[in-house]
C-alpha positions in Angstrom: -63.1 59.0 -1.3 -59.7 60.0 -2.3 -58.8 63.3 -4.4 -58.0 63.0 -8.4 -54.1 62.5 -8.8 -53.1 65.4 -11.1 -49.5 66.0 -12.7 -48.6 69.6 -11.0 -46.0 70.0 -14.2 -49.0 69.7 -16.5 -51.6 72.0 -14.4 -49.1 74.7 -14.2 -48.3 74.7 -18.0 -51.8 74.8 -18.5 -52.3 77.7 -16.4 -49.7 79.5 -18.3 -51.2 78.5 -21.8 -54.5 79.9 -20.3 -52.9 83.3 -19.4 -50.9 83.7 -22.3 -54.2 83.0 -24.3 -55.8 85.8 -22.5 -53.1 88.2 -23.3 -53.3 87.2 -27.1 -56.7 87.8 -27.1 -56.5 91.4 -25.7 -53.6 92.3 -28.1 -55.5 90.8 -30.9 -58.6 93.1 -30.1 -56.1 96.3 -29.8 -54.0 95.9 -32.8 -55.7 93.5 -35.1 -57.8 96.3 -37.0 -56.8 97.1 -40.8 -55.5 100.4 -41.6 -58.9 101.4 -43.1 -60.7 100.5 -39.9 -58.4 102.4 -37.7 -58.6 105.6 -40.1 -62.5 105.4 -40.1 -62.5 105.4 -36.0 -60.0 108.2 -36.2 -62.3 110.4 -38.2 -65.5 109.3 -36.6 -63.7 110.4 -33.4 -63.0 113.7 -35.0 -66.5 114.1 -36.0 -68.1 113.5 -32.9 -65.4 116.0 -31.3 -66.4 118.5 -34.0 -70.0 118.2 -33.1 -69.6 118.3 -29.1 -67.4 121.5 -29.9 -69.8 123.1 -32.1 -72.8 122.6 -29.3 -70.4 123.9 -26.4 -72.0 127.5 -25.1 -69.6 130.0 -24.7 -69.4 131.3 -20.7 -68.1 134.7 -20.5 
């Protein structure tokens, strides 16, 4: 029962590639939207804020 022999250099490089892949996925999610999608989400956020403000009670 011997352990599997691995090349440490290859294992290190595989870990580095996996880490870069995770960072790239996050960046694609954050920055990979079209201008129209960004504009639509900004308009939706503004609409929700207006709706929330109009339902707010005045406390004086």
